Steps between C-alpha positions, in 0.01 A plus 500: 500500500237671286236718661204579273299803604235726349582863431260620770657266760843624398394864544371432849819320613778643285762497776450134587519388135815704442650338808414155361673589172808618690517164678504315167134430422351592164187712536267466200227760451195373318209685345197309631261637236714392208656201675850583383831574661589869497843515660756308705699653784828326574756609757848590387749214534814573699839419351678230698871504413566171680231314307622660176858388571387144572299490177804619303720234660243229424472609137874545441639247255163371384571607144839369394662339197478163679125526546439658158758397239303690236616822672877439496591804292335826402435367149342185646265716707406709196428185297291355785296821534436513124387136491275551801339807343441318172334214684270742685404690180297212361160578350175327571 
């Protein structure tokens, strides 16, 4: 959840806004006079080894020679990368 707050409001309640950021909210400080965002405060994400392991298991085997025959050998991969780069280097 995003919490938008003016700099003066933030100064008056620093502890509560830091607590919100720790809980996962994004605190956005805005300069009211200029009407622009000055800074975002985001809490540090904690590493979850179980979730990381599950993500690795889910992703394992997604890229294989069966799914991508153009990547069978190292030379096939090199050729595919070169062709892809040439296609993206087009000029307008």
